[in-house]
VMD Tcl script that draws the C-alpha trace (Angstrom):
set ca {
  {101.84 -23.08 -2.93}
  {98.09 -22.75 -2.92}
  {96.03 -24.84 -5.31}
  {93.36 -22.22 -6.03}
  {94.87 -19.25 -7.87}
  {91.52 -17.95 -9.20}
  {93.34 -17.72 -12.54}
  {93.37 -19.73 -15.75}
  {95.57 -22.42 -14.18}
  {95.64 -23.86 -10.68}
  {98.55 -24.59 -8.33}
  {98.86 -28.20 -9.50}
  {99.12 -27.15 -13.14}
  {101.54 -24.38 -12.22}
  {103.82 -26.81 -10.38}
  {103.75 -29.21 -13.35}
  {105.00 -26.36 -15.57}
  {107.70 -25.37 -13.08}
  {108.93 -28.98 -12.73}
  {109.46 -29.19 -16.50}
  {112.00 -26.35 -16.24}
  {113.59 -26.80 -12.82}
  {113.74 -29.32 -10.00}
  {111.92 -27.21 -7.41}
  {110.10 -28.76 -4.48}
  {106.67 -27.60 -3.29}
  {104.47 -27.78 -0.21}
  {100.77 -27.29 -0.87}
  {98.89 -25.10 1.60}
  {95.24 -25.33 0.62}
  {91.68 -25.59 1.82}
  {90.93 -28.44 -0.59}
  {90.18 -31.75 1.12}
  {88.55 -33.43 -1.89}
  {90.17 -36.81 -2.61}
  {90.29 -36.14 -6.37}
  {92.30 -32.95 -5.89}
  {94.59 -34.54 -3.30}
  {95.20 -37.48 -5.66}
  {96.09 -35.07 -8.51}
  {98.51 -33.24 -6.23}
  {100.11 -36.48 -5.04}
  {100.80 -37.57 -8.63}
  {103.24 -34.70 -9.11}
  {105.03 -35.49 -5.84}
  {104.83 -32.45 -3.56}
  {106.85 -32.57 -0.36}
  {103.69 -32.09 1.71}
  {100.01 -31.19 1.54}
  {98.73 -29.06 4.42}
  {95.04 -28.28 4.86}
  {94.02 -24.71 5.76}
  {93.56 -23.52 8.33}
  {96.82 -24.87 9.69}
  {98.64 -23.68 12.76}
  {102.24 -22.60 13.10}
  {103.22 -25.75 14.99}
  {101.95 -27.97 12.14}
  {103.81 -25.91 9.57}
  {106.97 -25.90 11.66}
  {106.85 -29.68 12.11}
  {106.28 -30.30 8.40}
  {109.10 -27.97 7.38}
  {111.51 -29.55 9.87}
  {110.61 -33.03 8.61}
  {111.06 -31.97 4.98}
  {114.41 -30.38 5.78}
  {115.58 -33.55 7.52}
  {114.44 -35.80 4.65}
  {116.01 -33.63 1.96}
  {119.30 -33.49 3.85}
  {119.32 -37.28 4.32}
  {118.49 -37.85 0.64}
  {121.40 -35.61 -0.31}
  {123.74 -37.47 2.04}
  {122.60 -40.84 0.62}
  {123.15 -39.54 -2.92}
  {126.58 -38.21 -1.99}
  {127.51 -41.51 -0.33}
  {126.40 -43.52 -3.38}
  {129.07 -41.76 -5.43}
  {131.68 -43.41 -3.21}
  {130.20 -46.91 -3.38}
  {131.22 -49.46 -5.99}
  {129.27 -52.67 -6.57}
  {131.73 -55.56 -6.63}
  {129.47 -58.60 -6.91}
  {125.81 -59.49 -6.46}
  {125.58 -58.27 -2.85}
  {129.12 -57.03 -2.17}
  {130.08 -53.37 -2.22}
  {133.17 -51.28 -1.60}
  {133.06 -47.81 -0.04}
  {135.98 -45.79 -1.48}
  {135.71 -43.04 1.10}
  {135.69 -45.33 4.16}
  {137.91 -47.95 2.51}
  {135.63 -50.84 3.55}
  {134.08 -53.83 1.86}
  {130.53 -54.69 2.95}
  {127.62 -57.02 2.21}
  {124.04 -55.84 1.68}
}
mol new
graphics top color blue
foreach p $ca { graphics top sphere $p radius 0.5 }
foreach p [lrange $ca 0 end-1] q [lrange $ca 1 end] { graphics top cylinder $p $q radius 0.2 }
display resetview
């Protein structure tokens, strides 16, 4: 998503509105390098912030990294459903049928 829409709202405001309705992730592709704008964007937690002009290799690397992180976060979330806390630092994994210490 670009930050400058040349409309009444910008990309940061637009993403804030979208996030209120749905859990959609965004990557900013923008020419803005101003720290104030970057800080505003960071506060709403985009997946990435790429500065224009970017090249295809940069975009490809960022998208691959995002894909990997999202998949791992999903796997961690899925695995947490199978883990039961037994005591202070002891856990049981129902799926693997193991007791472990963290």
